[in-house]
LUMROVO-179029 format. One line per 4 residues: number of its first residue (from 1); for each residue x, z, y of C-alpha. Coordinates in steps of 0.25 Angstrom, whole numbers, padded with zeros to 4 digits, m for minus. Example, Ala and Ser with C-alpha at 12.3 -4.5 7.8 and 13.67 -1.06 7.14 Angstrom:
// LUMROVO-179029
1 = 0049 0031 m0018  0055 0029 m0004
//
This chain:
// LUMROVO-179029
1 = 0253 0374 0406  0261 0365 0394  0275 0370 0392  0276 0358 0385
5 = 0282 0346 0397  0283 0334 0387  0287 0327 0373  0297 0317 0370
9 = 0301 0314 0357  0299 0325 0347  0303 0335 0358  0295 0343 0370
13 = 0300 0347 0383  0293 0361 0386  0295 0372 0397  0304 0382 0393
17 = 0297 0396 0388  0304 0410 0387  0301 0408 0370  0312 0398 0373
21 = 0322 0408 0374  0325 0409 0358  0326 0392 0357  0335 0393 0369
25 = 0345 0401 0361  0345 0391 0350  0352 0384 0360  0367 0386 0359
29 = 0370 0383 0374  0383 0374 0373  0376 0367 0364  0366 0363 0377
33 = 0375 0356 0386  0386 0347 0387  0392 0353 0400  0401 0357 0392
37 = 0396 0366 0384  0390 0374 0398  0373 0376 0396  0368 0385 0409
41 = 0361 0397 0398  0370 0404 0393  0371 0408 0378  0360 0421 0378
45 = 0354 0417 0390  0343 0409 0389  0332 0420 0390  0337 0422 0404
49 = 0337 0408 0404  0323 0402 0399  0320 0415 0409  0326 0409 0422
53 = 0319 0396 0419  0305 0403 0417  0307 0409 0428  0309 0395 0435
57 = 0298 0390 0430  0288 0401 0435  0297 0400 0448  0295 0383 0448
61 = 0309 0380 0450  0308 0373 0437  0308 0374 0421  0313 0373 0410
65 = 0308 0364 0397  0315 0365 0383  0315 0352 0374  0311 0355 0363
69 = 0312 0349 0347  0301 0356 0342  0307 0371 0342  0319 0366 0345
73 = 0324 0368 0358  0333 0355 0362  0335 0358 0375  0330 0361 0390
77 = 0327 0352 0404  0323 0360 0415  0317 0357 0430  0323 0367 0438
81 = 0327 0367 0454  0311 0361 0457  0309 0363 0469  0296 0359 0474
85 = 0298 0356 0490  0309 0344 0484  0301 0344 0471  0314 0341 0464
89 = 0321 0348 0454  0333 0346 0444  0333 0345 0427  0344 0352 0420
93 = 0344 0349 0405  0350 0353 0392  0351 0349 0379  0355 0354 0364
97 = 0368 0345 0359  0359 0342 0345  0348 0334 0355  0357 0327 0364
101 = 0359 0312 0365  0344 0308 0358  0341 0306 0374  0330 0319 0372
105 = 0335 0323 0386  0335 0312 0394  0319 0312 0390  0316 0328 0389
109 = 0322 0325 0406  0313 0311 0408  0301 0321 0405  0305 0331 0413
113 = 0308 0322 0424  0293 0315 0421  0288 0330 0424  0296 0333 0433
117 = 0290 0322 0442  0275 0320 0436  0273 0335 0434  0279 0343 0442
121 = 0278 0335 0454  0293 0333 0458  0301 0322 0464  0317 0322 0461
125 = 0323 0329 0448  0338 0328 0449  0347 0331 0439  0361 0340 0440
129 = 0372 0338 0426  0384 0344 0422  0395 0328 0426  0402 0335 0415
133 = 0388 0333 0408  0389 0317 0406  0375 0318 0396  0370 0329 0406
137 = 0370 0318 0417  0367 0306 0408  0353 0311 0407  0350 0309 0422
141 = 0355 0295 0421  0346 0289 0410  0336 0294 0418  0338 0288 0430
145 = 0341 0298 0440  0349 0293 0449  0364 0303 0452  0364 0310 0465
149 = 0379 0315 0464  0388 0325 0459  0388 0340 0461  0401 0343 0461
153 = 0405 0357 0456  0390 0360 0453  0392 0369 0439  0397 0380 0435
157 = 0401 0382 0421  0410 0389 0413  0422 0377 0413  0419 0378 0428
161 = 0412 0369 0439  0407 0355 0437  0399 0344 0445  0383 0338 0444
165 = 0382 0326 0443  0366 0325 0450  0356 0316 0448  0340 0311 0452
169 = 0329 0305 0451  0315 0307 0460  0302 0305 0453  0301 0291 0462
173 = 0312 0285 0453  0307 0292 0440  0294 0287 0441  0299 0272 0442
177 = 0307 0276 0431  0299 0281 0421  0288 0268 0425  0298 0259 0424
181 = 0296 0252 0411  0306 0256 0398  0318 0245 0396
//
């Protein structure tokens, strides 16, 4: 089975492996998030993060893919909380600061959402973003996701509890959106 999900521009979306721990360690945690410099992977905990991610992949609960610019790990994107009975999952993403504001994450998300619907067979994908992280919740809006609401005190962080905004898109909406001519 190929570990490559797809490519766009000069980037490749490739499922993470245990060998990617060194590349992950080179990323600065505070550099990966607009959420007040906080990130889910504590610096020094990259190998434990990868072990958990790979176990979830084997168990069919989802997967993490690296967004690679040649040999440089620019960021990551995940399909997680995969529920075969409801044919749904969530998407999470992080992107290193030097790669932001170039449309890279929008293209990575488009590729992953299409993969989720076409290859994984999902019918619904959701994104939950920290409400303090405007670029993170602007992305699903740009991709045509529908806002479902605010999740109060959803995130626990060093700075305290924070709200999140929840978005979703269904396969039939995505298919209509992607088959319409470009404007």
